[in-house]
N, C-alpha and C positions, 0 to 999 in steps of 0.2 A: 760143486760141493759147498764151497764157501758161500755162494749165493743162497743155497738152500738153508744153510745154518743161519745166515743173516735174516732170512725171511721168517724162519721159525722163532728166532729170538725176538724179532719185532712183533710177531703175532702174540707171543707169550707176554711181552711187555704191555701190549694193548689190552689183552685179557686181564692182566693183573691190575692195570690202571682202572679198567671198567669195574672190576670186582670191588675195588676200594674207593670208587667215586662216591661223592656225597649221596647221589641218587641210589646207588646200590646199597650203601650202608643204611640209608633210611628205610629201604624196602625190607631189610632184614632186622631193623631196629624194633625192640631192644634185644640184645643178646647178652647183656650183663646187668647187674644191679644199677639202679638209678639213684643218684644223690639229690635230695631235696634240701637246699640250704635255707635255714631259717635265720634271719639276721638279728634275732634277739635270743636271750637265754630261755631255757625251759620255763613254762608257766605263763607266758604272755599270750595275747590273743592270736598272734601269728602261729606260735608253737601249738596252741590248743587245736586250732583249726587244721593245721598240718597233720597232727597226729590222728585226727578224726578221718581225714581223707586219704592219707598215705596207704593204709592197708587195702582200701577199695581200689585205689589207682594201681597198686601192685597186682591185684587180682585181674584187673582189666588188661594190663599190659603184659602180664606173664613173667614179670621180674620183680624182685624186692625193691621197694622204694625206701631208702634209708634217710632218716632225718639227720641233718648235720647242722647243729647250732653253731653259728659264727657271729657272736655278738661283738660289740665294741665300736667306738668312734661314731656314735650316732647311727649305728646299723650300716655304716659304709664299708666296714671290713668285709662282711659277708657279701655285700653287693659287688664290691670290687673283685672278690674272688670269683664270683659268677661271671662278671663282665670279662675277666681274663681267661676263663676256662675255654677248653676246646668246644666249638659249636657242633657237638656230635649227639646231643640229646641226652647225655648221661649226667649232666649237671643242670638242675633246674633250681629256681629260687621261688620261695614264698614271698613274692613281691608285696610291698605295702607302702603306705604313705611316707614313712620316715626316710628310708634310703633313696626313695624316688623323688619325692616332692619337697622334702624339708632339708635333710642333712647336707645335700650337695651345696645348698646356698648358705650354709653356715661355715663353709671352708673358704680360705683365701684363694685356693685353686682346686677346682673339681678334679677328682681322680677318675671319673667316668662320666659319660653323658647319660642322664636318666632315661632318655628316649632312644638315642641312637646306639647305645652300648648293649641293648637288650632286644630280644624278640619277645614281645608281650603276647602271651598265648591265650590265657583264660582268666576272665574276671569272675571271682567267687562271690564277692559282696562287700559290704562296708560295715564297720563296727564303730559306733559313736563312743565318745568319752563322757565321763561324769565328773562333777565336782563332788568329792567325798570328804567327809569330816569324821573324826573320832566321835563316839557317842557322848563324850564329856563336853564337847563344844556346844554351847547353848543356842544353837540356831537351827531353823527348819527351812528357811528360804534363802535365795541368793541376796535379797535385800538385807535380811538380818545378818547374813555372812559378811557382807560389805561393811555394815555398821560395826560389827564385832571386830573385824580386822582394823578398822580405823581407831577403835578404842584401845587397841593393844599398845603397850609402851615401846615396843621395838619391832624388829622384823619378825614375821611369822614364817617359819620354814614350810614349804610345800613340796611334797615328793612327786616324782614321776618315774616312769620306767627307764628313763635315761636321757642324756643330752640328745636333742634332736627328735625326741618322741613328740607325738601330737600333744600329749599332756604338758610337756615342757613349753611348747609354743603357745598353746591356749592359755596356760597360766601366765605367761609373760604379757600376752595381749590384754588379758583381764586386768593385770596389775597396772599396765600403762593406761587403760581406760578409766580405772577407778582411783588411781593415785594411792593405792594401798601399799603397805610395806610387806610384800611377799618376797621370800628368798628361796630360789630354786635349789632343791637338793636332789641331784640325779642319782639314781640307783642302777645297778646292773640287772635290770629287769624288774617286772612287777612283783615277783616272788619275794625278794629281800625287802622291797619297799613296803609290802603288806605286813611283814613281820614287825617293822617299826611303827607302822600306822596302827595296827591292831594293839600293839603294846603301849601306844601313847607317846612314843619317843618323838614322833611328828604327829601333828593334829590334822593336817590337811593334805589332800592329794588330788591331782587331776590325772585320771587313769581310764583305761578301757572299761566300758560298761560291764562286759561279761564276767570279768574276774570279781566284780564288786557286788553283784546281785546276791550271792549267798550270804555275804556279811551284812547286807542291808536287811535281809530276811531274818537273820539271827539277832539283829539289834546291835551288833558290834560297831557298825558304821551307819552314818546317815548320809544318804545321797540327796543332793540339793537340786541338780538340774542335769539334763542330758544334752549333749552337743549336737543332736539331730534336729532336722527341720520339723518333724512330727513326733508325737509320743510313740514309744516302743510298745509293741503288743505284749511283750513279756513283763513289762513294768509300766502299765498304763497310768499308774498314779504319779509317776515321775514327770514333772513339767520339763519343757524344753528351755534352752537358753533364750529362745525367741520370746517365749511367754514370760521369762524372767527379766526381759528388757535388754538382752545382750545379743542382738541378731548377728553381730560380727564374730561371735564365738562359735557359730555353726561349723563343725569340723568332724569329719568321719574318716576313719582309717580304712582305706580300701585294702582288700586282700585279693591276690591273684597268683597265677602261675606264669613265670617268665623264664627265659633262657638266654644264653649269650647271643649276641647278634650273629646272624648268618646261619642259624640252625636250618637244616633242610625243610622245605615245605611239607614233605611227607611226615616228618616227625611232629611238626606243629599240628598237622591235621589229626594224627593219631592221639596226641595228648588232649587236644581240644575235644575230640569225639568221646574219648574215655571220660573226661571230666563232665561233659554235658550229660552223659548217661548217669553218672554218679549223683550229680546235683538234682536230678529229677526224682531220685528215690525218696519215698515218703519219710523213711526213717532219718535220712540225711537232712531233708527239709526241716523236720521237727528239731533235730539236733542243732542245726544252724540257727533256727528261730530261738531256741533256748539260749544260744550264745549271743543273741542280739544281732545276727548277721542276716541281711536281706539279699538273697541272690537275685541277679538280673542277667538275662541272656544277652551276651555280646559276642560278636565275631572277633577274631584276632585284630582285624582292622579297626573295629569299633573300640576294642579295649586299648589299642595303641592311641587312638584319638582321645579317649578318656584320660589316659596317662598324660598326654600332651597338655590337655586342658588343666589337669591337676597341677602340673608343674607351673603353668602360666599363672594360675590362681594363687598358689602358695608362695611363690618366690618373693613377691613384694611384701607379703605379711611377715615372712621369716626375716627378711632384711630389716623391716621396720621394728621388729621385736628387739633387735640388737643381740640376739643369741648367737654365740660363736662356738665352734668346735676347736679346741686347742690342739 
């Protein structure tokens, strides 16, 4: 009798372990809402794209996809939360250049590895930045902008979406290249930064292209150059930084879907397949084009290689800029 009970208990334990193994959980995934962490406040490029895609991803996966904005510390707070989360597929991240390729190298000690701490699942596209000035600034080109800055009696504040944003680093590199007196003013996201820029409290910003197109069209802001290699189809009149004579200012904020390291392959495949179908939709392609995002097909392995290359490329530029996260 004891032997029979022992055998039954062992069998039950094996069945229970099998039911809760990563493979079994992945096959039944998702069975509850999924959290999509955005490492910036509402209103920035990552947040805008996340809110475009989340309802469609929820429809494909059969569970709600809830946006969780976790800004702060150069976007490392949200990234650290994802890196530390359980690798069960219920915590995803809108990965982007700031917490992956820039901010870790502004810290004295990295709190996560931008490649090894995550499973990089799906590449969505890249969004360039722009040099934007208030309409009262009497310049139309980067050359005129540089001359205007040098003619000012003191430091000229420039805004960005926050410490560790691409706008921050590009502004610092431009300042170092030209010897101009620019003073970085970090904001908690592009939303509050635009309030001051449109009101004239600050006159200059380096920020994501997509948030600034409406203000350019309304005449409230003047955009001087875009940090992409080629002109953007939605603003073809806007020259690139290469055309303006600053090839080392080429910088694009990549956007993607990542998860904690160790997420089961079955979960990776389901998310990747769902996103691949969503990105092919004509309405989504039009919307992403309007936002200045150019999708490109990548497998998870290719996306991981892309992230690795981004980290390698950005690390020395960030260190050379002298920018730090306190």
